[in-house]
Backbone bond lengths (Angstrom), bond angles and torsions (degrees), N, CA, C in turn:
res aa  C-N    CA-C-N  psi(-1)  N-CA   C-N-CA  omega(-1)  CA-C   N-CA-C  phi
1 X - - - 1.431 - - 1.565 107.03 -
2 X 1.337 116.10 127.51 1.445 120.39 179.15 1.507 110.94 -77.50
3 X 1.309 115.97 145.39 1.456 120.64 177.51 1.490 110.92 -129.91
4 X 1.331 115.86 139.31 1.461 121.73 -179.20 1.546 107.23 -133.75
5 X 1.315 113.40 144.78 1.483 120.52 175.64 1.516 107.71 -119.66
6 X 1.300 117.14 127.93 1.433 123.02 174.82 1.521 106.91 -108.23
7 X 1.321 115.04 122.89 1.450 122.62 -176.26 1.517 107.26 -120.75
8 X 1.331 118.82 109.47 1.448 123.85 177.45 1.555 106.70 -98.18
9 X 1.265 116.30 127.25 1.522 120.13 -171.89 1.514 108.29 -151.87
10 X 1.319 113.65 171.77 1.467 123.16 164.24 1.517 104.93 -128.28
11 X 1.307 117.69 130.73 1.454 121.72 -175.74 1.529 111.82 -63.31
12 X 1.325 119.03 -22.22 1.461 122.12 -178.17 1.530 113.16 -100.13
13 X 1.356 115.87 9.43 1.457 122.62 179.51 1.553 109.68 -92.51
14 X 1.315 119.05 122.45 1.466 119.01 -179.21 1.553 112.36 -61.19
15 X 1.293 117.87 -31.23 1.490 120.79 179.12 1.539 109.56 -70.56
16 X 1.308 117.84 -38.10 1.461 121.81 173.98 1.519 111.34 -61.00
17 X 1.357 115.46 -41.44 1.453 122.39 178.00 1.547 109.20 -62.55
18 X 1.323 116.87 -41.66 1.448 120.97 179.51 1.522 112.34 -70.91
19 X 1.333 117.52 -26.20 1.457 122.16 -178.80 1.537 113.46 -82.79
20 X 1.333 118.02 -19.38 1.451 121.36 -176.79 1.579 111.11 -58.68
21 X 1.343 119.82 -39.42 1.482 119.02 178.77 1.532 110.83 -63.25
22 X 1.329 118.47 -26.64 1.485 122.67 178.19 1.540 107.03 -68.77
23 X 1.334 117.11 -44.29 1.450 121.84 175.71 1.467 112.36 -57.87
24 X 1.368 115.33 -47.63 1.475 120.46 178.80 1.520 112.40 -61.88
25 X 1.352 115.85 -37.24 1.463 117.34 179.11 1.508 111.83 -68.06
26 X 1.310 118.96 -35.49 1.460 122.69 175.69 1.547 110.50 -66.11
27 X 1.344 116.46 -38.30 1.475 120.07 178.34 1.525 109.48 -65.80
28 X 1.335 117.62 -42.81 1.445 120.52 178.74 1.501 113.94 -64.64
29 X 1.366 116.45 -35.30 1.463 121.26 179.31 1.517 112.00 -69.87
30 X 1.359 115.03 -31.69 1.476 119.16 -179.55 1.542 106.63 -139.32
31 X 1.329 117.08 88.93 1.469 120.62 -176.52 1.514 116.58 -57.63
32 X 1.334 116.64 -24.21 1.487 119.48 179.57 1.507 111.52 -85.58
33 X 1.301 118.54 -0.18 1.457 123.41 178.94 1.503 109.60 -60.03
34 X 1.329 116.79 126.82 1.468 120.78 179.06 1.520 106.03 -91.73
35 X 1.358 115.53 122.20 1.466 121.70 -177.94 1.492 110.73 -104.08
36 X 1.343 115.39 128.07 1.480 121.69 173.13 1.535 105.14 -112.10
37 X 1.325 117.66 106.61 1.439 121.67 178.72 1.531 109.19 -103.01
38 X 1.310 116.03 112.08 1.477 121.40 -172.12 1.513 110.29 -114.37
39 X 1.349 114.65 118.79 1.470 121.55 179.13 1.546 109.83 -76.53
40 X 1.293 116.71 126.88 1.470 120.03 -178.61 1.527 114.76 -89.75
41 X 1.364 116.87 -4.63 1.450 122.65 176.94 1.509 114.69 49.45
42 X 1.313 114.41 47.95 1.478 120.75 178.93 1.517 113.79 -69.13
43 X 1.338 113.88 -46.62 1.503 117.90 -175.59 1.484 109.30 -84.13
44 X 1.345 116.02 113.52 1.449 121.09 -175.59 1.553 111.29 -120.11
45 X 1.300 116.99 19.57 1.480 121.78 179.07 1.479 114.52 94.42
46 X 1.367 117.79 1.08 1.435 120.73 -178.10 1.528 116.16 -100.97
47 X 1.337 115.41 -9.42 1.454 118.21 179.33 1.503 112.21 -146.21
48 X 1.312 116.26 156.88 1.440 122.50 179.16 1.525 110.84 -102.48
49 X 1.301 115.67 168.06 1.440 120.88 176.67 1.520 110.23 -77.31
50 X 1.333 116.08 -48.30 1.454 122.17 179.53 1.514 110.70 95.72
51 X 1.292 114.96 143.45 1.455 121.44 -177.06 1.520 112.34 -63.58
52 X 1.348 117.13 -39.74 1.466 119.12 -176.66 1.517 112.25 -65.63
53 X 1.337 116.12 -40.67 1.477 120.06 179.88 1.552 109.42 -65.23
54 X 1.343 115.63 -42.48 1.454 119.16 179.13 1.513 110.91 -62.74
55 X 1.348 115.62 -42.64 1.486 119.73 -177.63 1.549 109.71 -66.90
56 X 1.316 118.79 -37.08 1.469 120.52 176.27 1.525 112.19 -63.16
57 X 1.359 115.69 -43.67 1.460 119.86 178.02 1.526 110.93 -62.89
58 X 1.295 117.59 -38.43 1.471 123.36 179.51 1.521 110.50 -66.05
59 X 1.327 116.94 -42.16 1.474 121.44 -175.92 1.537 110.96 -74.26
60 X 1.304 118.67 -30.37 1.469 121.41 -175.52 1.538 113.35 -94.48
61 X 1.331 117.64 -2.66 1.432 120.37 -177.21 1.526 109.90 -133.27
62 X 1.327 114.52 -171.50 1.486 121.55 -179.48 1.485 111.66 -113.65
63 X 1.349 118.97 21.97 1.445 121.58 -178.37 1.533 111.20 -96.75
64 X 1.305 116.03 154.58 1.487 119.39 -178.59 1.527 108.89 -110.20
65 X 1.356 113.56 149.13 1.446 122.48 174.51 1.490 108.88 -119.14
66 X 1.324 117.37 123.64 1.428 120.72 -178.00 1.540 112.89 -79.51
67 X 1.325 114.74 163.28 1.459 118.82 -179.26 1.526 114.22 -62.20
68 X 1.318 116.05 -33.04 1.467 119.90 177.70 1.541 112.94 -62.06
69 X 1.328 113.59 -32.40 1.495 117.54 176.08 1.530 110.39 -80.80
70 X 1.305 116.30 -46.03 1.477 121.04 -177.49 1.508 111.89 -56.21
71 X 1.358 115.82 -40.61 1.470 120.34 -177.26 1.518 111.37 -60.68
72 X 1.360 118.81 -32.84 1.452 121.42 -177.43 1.511 113.47 -114.04
73 X 1.331 118.69 23.49 1.454 123.48 -176.89 1.531 112.49 -62.06
74 X 1.307 116.31 -28.87 1.458 120.88 -178.23 1.572 112.69 -88.68
75 X 1.331 116.33 -0.50 1.476 120.34 176.68 1.517 109.40 -83.82
76 X 1.328 117.04 148.61 1.473 120.61 177.93 1.523 112.53 -56.52
77 X 1.318 116.90 139.13 1.450 123.20 -179.08 1.534 109.89 -106.17
78 X 1.340 116.23 149.02 1.443 121.59 177.28 1.506 108.86 -137.95
79 X 1.277 115.79 112.01 1.472 122.12 -177.76 1.554 114.55 -103.67
80 X 1.326 116.16 13.40 1.465 120.48 -173.65 1.539 111.05 -61.19
81 X 1.364 117.69 -48.94 1.483 118.10 179.34 1.515 111.31 -65.37
82 X 1.316 120.14 -35.53 1.425 122.04 176.61 1.563 109.30 -65.12
83 X 1.341 117.52 -41.49 1.426 121.93 177.82 1.572 110.33 -59.25
84 X 1.337 113.50 -45.59 1.452 118.83 178.91 1.515 112.93 -60.64
85 X 1.350 115.33 -46.50 1.476 119.56 179.86 1.550 111.59 -64.22
86 X 1.302 116.36 -46.23 1.458 121.48 -178.74 1.506 111.55 -67.92
87 X 1.324 119.45 -34.74 1.460 121.73 177.13 1.518 108.74 -68.53
88 X 1.346 117.94 -39.68 1.433 120.60 175.75 1.508 112.11 -62.77
89 X 1.318 117.26 -43.92 1.500 121.41 177.47 1.501 109.65 -62.46
90 X 1.331 118.54 -41.66 1.480 122.94 179.69 1.513 109.77 -55.46
91 X 1.315 117.88 -40.96 1.474 122.19 -174.27 1.529 112.49 -90.52
92 X 1.345 119.34 -31.07 1.456 120.72 -171.53 1.557 115.19 -108.93
93 X 1.307 116.97 -30.33 1.476 121.03 -178.64 1.531 107.98 -138.52
94 X 1.280 116.94 57.05 1.467 123.72 -173.68 1.522 114.08 -50.44
95 X 1.290 116.93 -35.54 1.522 118.92 -178.15 1.534 112.25 -66.72
96 X 1.329 116.49 -14.67 1.491 120.30 178.12 1.484 112.80 -100.80
97 X 1.352 118.90 5.78 1.450 120.88 -172.51 1.531 113.21 -63.71
98 X 1.302 118.65 -54.69 1.472 120.36 -177.66 1.525 110.33 -66.84
99 X 1.336 122.10 -41.24 1.467 119.26 174.60 1.524 112.84 -60.31
100 X 1.356 117.48 -37.29 1.470 120.96 178.13 1.537 111.01 -66.80
101 X 1.329 116.26 -45.11 1.461 120.17 178.82 1.529 109.60 -60.66
102 X 1.303 116.16 -43.76 1.464 121.97 -178.80 1.518 109.75 -62.68
103 X 1.300 118.71 -42.60 1.496 123.68 178.99 1.516 111.47 -66.00
104 X 1.347 115.97 -41.24 1.464 120.90 177.36 1.515 109.99 -63.07
105 X 1.291 117.30 -46.99 1.451 120.86 -179.75 1.514 110.91 -63.75
106 X 1.345 118.73 -40.92 1.446 119.46 177.73 1.551 111.40 -62.87
107 X 1.319 114.75 -45.33 1.467 119.39 179.24 1.535 110.61 -59.64
108 X 1.297 117.16 -39.65 1.467 121.01 -177.88 1.515 113.39 -78.26
109 X 1.316 117.64 -53.02 1.451 121.72 -170.79 1.537 114.35 -85.73
110 X 1.305 117.51 -27.19 1.468 121.65 179.68 1.522 112.75 -97.87
111 X 1.346 114.29 -49.18 1.466 120.34 -177.61 1.531 113.97 -84.79
112 X 1.335 115.93 -17.86 1.472 120.04 178.09 1.561 112.20 81.23
113 X 1.306 118.08 19.84 1.478 121.93 178.69 1.525 106.55 -75.69
114 X 1.357 118.11 122.26 1.476 119.28 178.92 1.475 116.37 -69.07
115 X 1.364 115.94 -19.56 1.471 120.80 -178.61 1.524 112.86 51.56
116 X 1.297 114.07 49.55 1.488 120.83 -174.81 1.515 112.29 -109.34
117 X 1.348 118.56 -18.57 1.491 120.28 178.56 1.515 107.13 -134.19
118 X 1.338 116.19 163.75 1.426 121.98 -172.97 1.542 113.87 -56.38
119 X 1.317 116.95 -40.24 1.473 120.22 -178.43 1.545 111.81 -60.70
120 X 1.307 117.20 -27.10 1.499 121.07 -179.64 1.562 108.37 -65.49
121 X 1.296 118.38 -20.57 1.479 120.63 -177.07 1.530 113.69 -98.36
122 X 1.317 118.53 -8.42 1.470 121.28 -171.66 1.499 113.94 -54.17
123 X 1.308 118.04 -52.89 1.458 121.58 -177.03 1.548 110.42 -62.92
124 X 1.316 114.64 -44.24 1.477 120.71 -178.32 1.539 110.58 -60.11
125 X 1.331 116.75 -47.81 1.485 122.04 -177.45 1.540 108.04 -64.86
126 X 1.340 116.97 -40.34 1.471 120.34 178.68 1.536 111.05 -64.72
127 X 1.330 117.35 -48.82 1.461 120.52 -177.59 1.548 114.01 -62.87
128 X 1.327 114.84 -35.12 1.476 119.35 179.62 1.496 113.65 -87.84
129 X 1.322 116.29 -1.45 1.471 121.95 -179.48 1.543 111.63 55.31
130 X 1.327 114.10 48.17 1.474 118.83 179.13 1.571 108.05 -92.44
131 X 1.282 115.10 141.10 1.444 118.77 178.82 1.535 110.57 -105.05
132 X 1.320 114.22 49.00 1.463 120.95 -173.87 1.522 110.99 -70.02
133 X 1.312 116.68 133.08 1.476 121.43 178.20 1.539 110.20 -76.14
134 X 1.359 114.84 159.55 1.441 120.44 179.87 1.514 115.01 -58.33
135 X 1.335 117.00 -26.17 1.464 120.83 -176.25 1.544 112.67 -63.49
136 X 1.351 118.45 -19.43 1.447 118.63 178.72 1.565 111.23 -77.54
137 X 1.330 117.64 -16.74 1.441 120.40 -175.20 1.551 110.60 -100.11
138 X 1.292 114.07 48.14 1.480 120.99 177.68 1.519 109.35 -107.97
139 X 1.314 115.61 163.92 1.478 119.99 -176.38 1.539 111.58 -87.29
140 X 1.294 118.27 1.40 1.466 120.02 176.33 1.533 106.84 -122.20
141 X 1.298 115.78 160.44 1.451 121.96 -177.74 1.566 109.93 -64.74
142 X 1.336 113.79 135.58 1.474 119.97 175.33 1.537 110.69 -75.31
143 X 1.326 114.20 171.26 1.461 118.00 176.58 1.509 112.24 -63.29
144 X 1.362 118.34 -39.59 1.444 122.99 176.23 1.534 111.33 -56.71
145 X 1.378 113.53 -45.77 1.458 118.20 179.36 1.513 112.85 -63.35
146 X 1.350 115.97 -38.21 1.475 119.31 179.60 1.529 110.63 -67.87
147 X 1.345 118.20 -37.68 1.458 121.22 178.24 1.556 108.44 -64.63
148 X 1.303 116.39 -42.38 1.489 118.89 179.18 1.478 110.67 -66.88
149 X 1.333 119.60 -37.72 1.459 121.92 175.91 1.522 111.48 -59.93
150 X 1.311 116.21 -38.13 1.471 120.82 176.18 1.533 110.84 -61.49
151 X 1.348 115.64 -42.48 1.462 120.43 177.79 1.527 109.59 -66.04
152 X 1.342 118.49 -40.18 1.436 123.02 179.21 1.556 108.88 -57.62
153 X 1.334 115.54 -48.25 1.437 120.27 -177.79 1.537 112.79 -60.75
154 X 1.360 117.28 -41.61 1.427 121.31 176.33 1.522 112.75 -63.27
155 X 1.358 115.89 -42.84 1.436 120.47 178.31 1.535 112.47 -65.48
156 X 1.332 116.33 -39.60 1.457 121.94 177.92 1.517 109.27 -61.79
157 X 1.334 118.42 -40.09 1.440 120.74 177.43 1.541 110.99 -61.89
158 X 1.307 115.00 -43.99 1.454 121.75 178.25 1.573 110.37 -59.82
159 X 1.347 115.14 -45.33 1.436 120.22 -177.75 1.514 112.74 -75.22
160 X 1.309 115.69 -22.25 1.497 118.59 -178.40 1.501 112.30 78.66
161 X 1.344 118.93 25.49 1.463 122.12 178.72 1.487 110.03 -154.91
162 X 1.356 114.81 145.50 1.462 119.37 173.78 1.535 111.06 -104.78
163 X 1.336 116.18 6.36 1.446 121.58 179.88 1.513 110.26 -65.80
164 X 1.334 115.02 147.60 1.446 121.05 176.37 1.531 105.99 -143.62
165 X 1.316 116.34 149.03 1.436 128.18 1.36 1.539 110.38 -69.84
166 X 1.297 113.91 155.49 1.460 121.86 177.50 1.510 107.82 -135.83
167 X 1.320 116.49 141.16 1.453 123.02 176.53 1.524 109.78 -127.49
168 X 1.322 115.48 122.32 1.453 121.90 179.77 1.531 107.57 -120.91
169 X 1.289 117.43 116.91 1.451 123.63 178.04 1.505 108.45 -99.21
170 X 1.363 115.15 124.10 1.444 121.43 -179.45 1.538 108.81 -116.88
171 X 1.350 115.34 117.60 1.468 120.25 178.98 1.533 106.15 -123.62
172 X 1.338 113.66 111.23 1.473 117.66 -177.04 1.528 108.96 62.12
173 X 1.323 115.75 -121.91 1.482 122.44 -179.54 1.537 113.02 -95.56
174 X 1.320 116.34 2.05 1.463 121.04 -176.94 1.520 111.22 -101.89
175 X 1.306 118.67 135.44 1.428 124.19 176.54 1.529 109.31 -122.19
176 X 1.294 117.10 132.84 1.459 122.46 -178.98 1.526 110.03 -128.39
177 X 1.327 116.72 121.22 1.446 121.54 174.94 1.529 106.43 -80.96
178 X 1.310 116.12 117.86 1.460 122.54 -174.47 1.498 109.60 -85.48
179 X 1.322 118.08 129.01 1.452 123.05 174.00 1.520 107.56 -80.83
180 X 1.343 114.89 83.62 1.473 119.21 -175.26 1.525 111.99 -58.86
181 X 1.291 118.96 -29.21 1.455 122.38 -178.29 1.569 111.50 -59.35
182 X 1.330 114.56 -29.49 1.482 119.42 -178.99 1.522 110.74 -72.44
183 X 1.325 118.89 -11.14 1.456 121.76 -174.66 1.520 112.67 -119.57
184 X 1.304 120.18 -0.08 1.446 122.30 -174.98 1.523 113.86 -60.61
185 X 1.322 116.85 -38.02 1.477 120.03 179.18 1.529 113.21 -75.68
186 X 1.333 116.08 -28.10 1.460 121.71 -179.98 1.513 110.86 -142.02
187 X 1.319 117.79 76.27 1.476 124.85 -174.23 1.569 112.15 -53.12
188 X 1.315 117.15 -36.96 1.503 118.28 -175.47 1.536 112.48 -61.75
189 X 1.317 118.73 -22.02 1.468 122.95 177.38 1.550 112.55 -61.48
190 X 1.341 116.58 -23.88 1.456 120.51 -176.76 1.523 110.14 -68.49
191 X 1.343 118.74 -16.75 1.477 121.95 178.27 1.491 111.88 -58.68
192 X 1.396 117.45 -26.40 1.478 122.21 179.56 1.527 109.83 -59.78
193 X 1.341 117.22 -29.02 1.461 119.26 -179.79 1.541 112.82 -64.92
194 X 1.301 113.95 -36.03 1.480 119.41 179.86 1.513 111.30 -64.99
195 X 1.344 115.19 -37.88 1.467 120.19 -178.17 1.473 110.24 -72.43
């Protein structure tokens, strides 16, 4: 029976950052699980995360937030370039998607990298050996990002929610919306769902 996991997230959302270990635990529990991680590009420079939201994510999960991030948590966030890069990786180098997302989230939430201009991505792209074209480092959504946003909207209609992060596990003809919040403190417990 084939299994797929749909993960709707925003790379600059602290709850999406806290949910990634749940995704990784599901992958470890079922290595043949096909993961579709779709960036919803929520943060476009017009709003901030806010200290309270970050603090709640920190308290309910096992992820860390560095001082570089905490200092500017109330500043507006813009995940458009991250969305473009991750959408490109999703379509062109899918096997590097989760490592790239993890590296982006580490750079943002631990190191305090705003990931707002091309130079912010240089080290990350080099370390992951990504051959990303310049078109992904633009301030507007790329065509790949727009296609993925269309898929996100269809999936959200199916799930009946626009909330993110969202995890939908599809096994054969069965689809299960995973309450990721129940696993944030202990992601490995989510493996019980696979069994």
